[in-house]
C-alpha positions in Angstrom: 13.7 -54.9 9.0 10.6 -56.6 10.2 7.7 -54.0 9.0 4.6 -55.4 10.9 1.1 -54.9 10.2 -2.6 -55.7 11.0 -2.4 -59.4 8.8 1.2 -60.0 8.6 4.8 -58.4 8.1 6.7 -56.9 5.2 10.6 -57.3 4.5 12.5 -55.3 2.4 14.5 -56.9 0.2 17.8 -55.4 -2.2 16.5 -56.4 -5.9 13.2 -57.9 -7.0 13.0 -61.3 -8.4 12.3 -62.1 -12.1 9.8 -64.6 -12.5 10.3 -67.7 -15.1 7.8 -66.7 -17.6 8.8 -62.6 -17.5 10.3 -62.2 -20.7 11.1 -58.2 -21.7 10.5 -56.9 -25.0 11.6 -54.2 -26.8 7.5 -53.1 -26.8 7.3 -53.6 -22.9 10.2 -51.5 -22.7 8.9 -48.8 -24.8 5.6 -48.7 -23.0 7.6 -48.1 -19.7 9.6 -45.2 -21.2 6.5 -43.6 -22.1 6.3 -44.2 -26.1 3.2 -46.0 -26.7 2.2 -43.8 -29.8 5.5 -45.1 -31.2 4.5 -48.6 -30.6 0.7 -48.2 -32.1 2.6 -46.2 -35.3 4.5 -49.3 -35.8 1.8 -51.9 -35.2 -0.7 -49.5 -37.7 1.9 -50.0 -40.7 2.5 -53.2 -39.8 6.2 -53.0 -38.5 5.5 -54.7 -34.9 7.7 -57.6 -35.2 10.7 -55.0 -34.6 8.8 -54.7 -31.1 7.3 -58.0 -30.5 10.4 -60.1 -29.2 9.7 -62.2 -32.5 12.8 -62.1 -33.9 15.1 -61.7 -31.1 18.3 -62.8 -33.6 17.6 -59.4 -35.7 20.0 -56.1 -34.7 18.2 -53.2 -35.0 18.3 -49.2 -33.2 15.4 -47.7 -32.8 14.8 -43.5 -32.6 11.6 -43.6 -30.9 9.9 -39.9 -29.7 7.8 -40.1 -26.7 4.1 -39.5 -26.7 4.5 -36.0 -25.9 7.1 -35.5 -28.8 4.5 -37.2 -31.2 1.6 -35.5 -29.6 3.5 -31.7 -30.2 4.4 -32.5 -34.1 1.4 -34.0 -35.2 -1.2 -33.5 -32.8 -2.7 -36.6 -31.8 -1.8 -39.1 -28.9 -2.7 -42.5 -27.4 -6.1 -41.6 -26.6 -7.7 -40.9 -30.3 -9.6 -43.1 -32.1 -8.9 -46.7 -31.8 -8.8 -47.1 -35.8 -6.2 -44.8 -36.1 -8.1 -42.6 -38.5 -7.8 -39.6 -36.9 -4.2 -40.1 -36.2 -3.5 -40.7 -39.6 -5.5 -37.4 -40.7 -3.1 -35.7 -37.9 0.3 -37.0 -39.3 -0.7 -35.9 -42.5 -2.3 -32.4 -41.6 0.6 -31.7 -39.3 3.3 -32.9 -42.5 2.1 -29.7 -44.4 1.9 -27.3 -41.6 4.2 -28.0 -39.4 7.7 -27.1 -39.5 10.5 -29.1 -37.2 13.7 -27.3 -38.4 13.6 -24.6 -41.1 14.2 -26.1 -44.5 14.6 -29.5 -42.9 11.3 -30.2 -42.0 8.8 -33.6 -41.6 6.5 -31.6 -44.1 8.4 -30.9 -46.3 10.2 -34.2 -47.0 6.8 -35.4 -46.3 5.4 -33.1 -49.3 7.7 -34.5 -51.9 7.4 -37.8 -51.5 5.9 -39.7 -54.7 1.9 -39.5 -54.2 0.5 -42.2 -52.0 -2.0 -42.6 -49.0 -1.1 -41.5 -45.7 -0.7 -45.1 -44.6 1.9 -45.0 -46.8 3.3 -41.8 -46.0 3.0 -43.1 -42.5 4.9 -46.4 -43.2 7.9 -44.1 -45.1 8.4 -41.9 -41.7 8.0 -45.5 -39.2 10.7 -47.2 -41.3 13.0 -43.9 -40.9 13.1 -44.3 -37.5 14.6 -48.0 -37.3 18.1 -48.4 -38.1 20.7 -51.6 -39.4 22.4 -53.0 -36.9 22.6 -52.0 -32.9 24.4 -49.0 -32.4 25.8 -48.2 -28.7 27.3 -44.8 -28.0 31.0 -45.8 -28.7 29.8 -47.4 -32.0 27.9 -43.8 -33.1 31.1 -42.4 -32.3 33.0 -44.4 -35.1 30.2 -44.3 -37.4 28.1 -41.8 -36.9 25.7 -42.4 -40.0 23.1 -45.1 -39.3 21.6 -46.9 -42.5 18.0 -47.3 -41.6 15.0 -49.2 -43.4 13.7 -46.5 -45.5 15.2 -47.5 -49.2 13.1 -46.5 -51.9 13.4 -45.9 -55.6 14.5 -42.0 -54.9 17.2 -43.1 -53.0 17.8 -45.6 -56.4 17.1 -48.4 -53.6 19.5 -47.1 -51.2 19.2 -47.3 -47.5 18.2 -43.3 -46.3 20.9 -42.3 -43.8 20.3 -40.7 -40.4 23.0 -39.0 -39.0 24.1 -38.8 -35.2 26.6 -36.4 -33.5 27.7 -37.4 -30.1 29.3 -34.6 -27.9 32.2 -35.4 -25.5 31.3 -36.0 -21.8 31.7 -33.3 -19.5 32.7 -34.4 -15.7 29.9 -36.7 -14.5 27.6 -35.6 -17.3 26.6 -38.2 -19.8 27.6 -37.5 -23.3 24.6 -35.6 -26.0 23.5 -37.9 -28.7 21.2 -36.3 -31.5 20.1 -38.1 -34.2 19.5 -35.2 -37.3 19.0 -32.6 -34.8 16.7 -34.3 -32.6 18.1 -34.8 -28.9 18.0 -38.4 -26.9 16.8 -37.5 -23.4 18.3 -40.7 -21.9 22.0 -40.9 -20.1 22.2 -44.1 -22.2 20.1 -46.0 -24.6 18.2 -48.6 -23.3 19.5 -52.3 -24.9 17.0 -55.0 -24.7 18.4 -58.4 -26.2 19.4 -57.4 -29.9 17.8 -54.2 -30.0 18.9 -50.7 -28.7 16.9 -47.7 -27.9 17.1 -44.2 -28.1 14.3 -41.8 -26.6 13.9 -38.3 -29.0 12.6 -35.0 -27.6 11.1 -35.1 -30.8 10.2 -36.7 -34.4 13.5 -36.7 -36.7 13.2 -34.4 -39.9 13.4 -36.8 -42.7 15.8 -35.5 -45.6 14.8 -32.6 -47.9 14.9 -32.6 -51.3 18.1 -31.3 -53.1 17.0 -27.6 -53.4 15.8 -27.3 -50.0 19.0 -29.0 -48.4 21.8 -26.8 -50.5 19.9 -23.5 -50.2 20.2 -23.5 -46.3 23.7 -22.7 -47.0 24.2 -18.8 -48.3 27.9 -20.4 -49.6 26.0 -22.7 -51.9 23.8 -20.5 -53.0 25.5 -19.1 -56.6 25.5 -23.0 -57.1 21.7 -22.9 -56.8 21.6 -20.3 -58.6 23.8 -21.8 -61.4 21.4 -25.1 -61.7 18.1 -22.4 -62.1 19.8 -20.6 -64.7 21.0 -23.4 -66.6 17.8 -25.3 -66.5 19.0 -28.3 -64.6 17.2 -27.4 -61.1 14.3 -29.5 -62.2 16.1 -32.2 -63.6 18.8 -32.9 -61.1 16.2 -32.6 -58.1 14.1 -35.4 -59.8 17.3 -37.8 -60.6 17.1 -40.8 -58.2 19.8 -41.9 -56.5 22.8 -38.7 -56.5 25.8 -37.6 -55.3 26.3 -33.9 -55.1 29.5 -32.1 -55.1 28.7 -28.4 -54.4 31.2 -26.0 -54.8 31.4 -22.4 -53.0 30.4 -19.2 -54.1 34.2 -18.1 -54.1 34.7 -21.2 -57.0 32.2 -19.2 -59.3 33.7 -15.5 -58.9 37.4 -16.4 -58.8 37.1 -17.9 -62.5 36.5 -13.9 -63.8 36.4 -14.1 -67.3 35.4 -17.3 -67.4 32.2 -17.5 -65.1 31.4 -13.9 -66.4 30.8 -16.1 -70.0 29.3 -18.7 -68.1 26.5 -16.1 -66.7 25.8 -14.6 -70.1 22.4 -14.2 -70.1 20.3 -15.4 -73.4 23.7 -17.2 -74.7 22.8 -20.5 -76.1 26.5 -21.7 -76.0 27.0 -20.2 -72.3 23.7 -21.9 -71.3 24.8 -25.3 -72.7 28.3 -25.1 -71.2 26.9 -23.8 -67.9 24.5 -27.1 -67.6 27.4 -29.7 -68.3 29.6 -27.9 -65.7 26.8 -28.5 -63.1 26.0 -31.5 -64.4 29.4 -33.0 -63.4 28.9 -32.1 -60.2 26.3 -34.5 -59.6 27.2 -38.1 -59.4 24.8 -41.1 -60.5 24.8 -43.0 -57.1 24.9 -41.6 -53.8 28.2 -42.2 -51.8 28.5 -41.5 -47.9 31.6 -40.9 -46.3 32.2 -43.6 -44.8 32.2 -45.4 -48.3 34.9 -43.6 -49.5 37.9 -45.5 -49.7 41.3 -44.8 -47.4 44.8 -44.1 -49.1 46.9 -46.0 -47.2 50.8 -46.8 -48.0 49.4 -50.2 -49.0 46.5 -49.0 -51.0 45.8 -46.3 -53.2 42.0 -47.2 -54.1 40.4 -44.2 -55.7 36.1 -44.4 -55.6 35.4 -44.0 -59.4 31.6 -42.8 -60.7 30.5 -41.1 -63.5 28.7 -37.9 -63.0 25.7 -36.9 -65.0 27.7 -35.1 -67.2 29.3 -38.1 -68.2 33.0 -37.1 -67.2 34.3 -39.2 -64.4 35.1 -38.7 -61.0 37.2 -40.3 -58.8 36.9 -40.0 -54.4 39.4 -41.0 -51.6 40.4 -40.2 -48.2 43.5 -39.5 -46.5 44.4 -38.5 -42.9 44.5 -35.1 -44.2 40.7 -35.2 -45.5 38.2 -36.3 -48.2 39.2 -35.7 -51.5 37.4 -35.6 -55.2 39.2 -36.1 -58.3 39.2 -35.7 -62.3 42.4 -35.1 -64.1 41.2 -35.4 -67.0 39.0 -32.6 -66.6 41.4 -30.1 -65.4 44.2 -30.8 -67.3 42.0 -30.1 -70.5 41.1 -26.7 -69.0 44.4 -26.2 -68.0 45.8 -26.9 -71.4 43.4 -24.5 -73.1 45.1 -21.5 -71.2 47.7 -19.7 -72.1 51.1 -20.7 -70.3 51.0 -17.8 -67.9 47.7 -18.5 -66.7 47.2 -22.0 -66.9 49.4 -22.3 -63.2 46.9 -20.1 -61.8 44.0 -21.2 -63.1 44.9 -24.8 -62.2 45.2 -23.5 -58.6 41.6 -22.1 -58.6 40.5 -25.1 -59.9 42.5 -27.3 -57.1 42.7 -27.8 -53.2 45.9 -26.3 -51.7 45.5 -29.7 -49.4 46.0 -32.4 -52.1 47.7 -31.2 -55.1 45.8 -31.8 -58.8 42.7 -32.9 -56.0 39.6 -30.7 -54.6 39.4 -31.2 -50.8 36.0 -32.0 -49.3 34.8 -29.1 -46.8 31.5 -30.9 -45.2 30.3 -34.0 -46.0 27.1 -36.0 -45.8 24.2 -33.0 -46.6 21.2 -35.6 -46.4 19.3 -35.5 -49.5 15.7 -37.1 -50.3 17.4 -38.2 -53.2 21.1 -39.2 -51.7 23.8 -36.7 -50.1 25.7 -33.8 -51.0 29.1 -32.9 -49.7 30.8 -29.1 -50.1 33.8 -28.7 -52.3 36.4 -26.4 -50.2 37.3 -24.9 -53.2 37.6 -25.0 -57.2 35.5 -26.6 -59.6 35.2 -29.5 -61.9 35.3 -28.0 -65.4 34.6 -31.7 -67.8 36.5 -31.9 -71.2 32.8 -30.9 -73.0 33.1 -27.6 -71.9 35.3 -25.7 -74.4 36.9 -22.2 -72.8 38.9 -20.8 -74.8 41.7 -18.0 -74.6 
């Protein structure tokens, strides 16, 4: 209808026309989403080409905290010094003082990084919020592990991972999505060409160091204590690029007299054997659950990796779960037992779900130096741990 004004007339239209010269880039969309602090951070760390539209062929997923989220977490906003010095200082100060999620905090993660300038630490944090490829909601359901642009020596050159969780939709409500516990606040991700954007209510915690991650689970407390008792904790925590196969408390205590021997204080042989036992659960490269081969009717491939102890450990998937196999280690142990004890001890070492193998009850606990998986029950007892009757 006509809307008459003093100097003319106005008409309502159903949609707005876009001028031919108007092209939306990820940066323009981020500005509209009130994420200008993230824009500035990427430009200061020379990552502006991920958002300025200069590389339209490159597929990426951006995990972007809002201005308010950045200010709440790190204590600075868009109005701070133009040269970014105040922002940099606030970022580092908050990294040491401001906890985001218990032991999994930006502070603990950045505090564990190799010494570097504030700009280098900002770069590492920014790279962790940029993921390879485009991941919409359906892709996240199928593949919840996102490989980020942060790949460093402490992961053996392998990309650090972000873990997404997608809840099922309820009625007319959109599916809830979070990344390392940071909630996405958009009903749907925004897609701009080959860039997919999720807007986060808080910055994502970067993966904590190995000990900080494992001590959050009380069922892994004895494994952590055994690392300390064997004198291997510091060594293991400084190994770059590892997979930890973490046994639960019951796996140790159910060994009865064997565990009583391994935990003997002041016994050098027991300490050596305990050290070998612990190292047999630390594999020499990161292996995430989506990299483990699936056993099918036509393929029985097993991924085999050497542990820090030197024994080989295999990993495979079936429809029943993810399994670890170290037949040589289990066989060597059971042969040393009395005949009447052999089946009992082997049952303690092997998962009831897949005879001769150890089942994982939890996968993909993210670490600064790699990843950890939890063994449902049982231990990997290597051949060089000589337990006699």
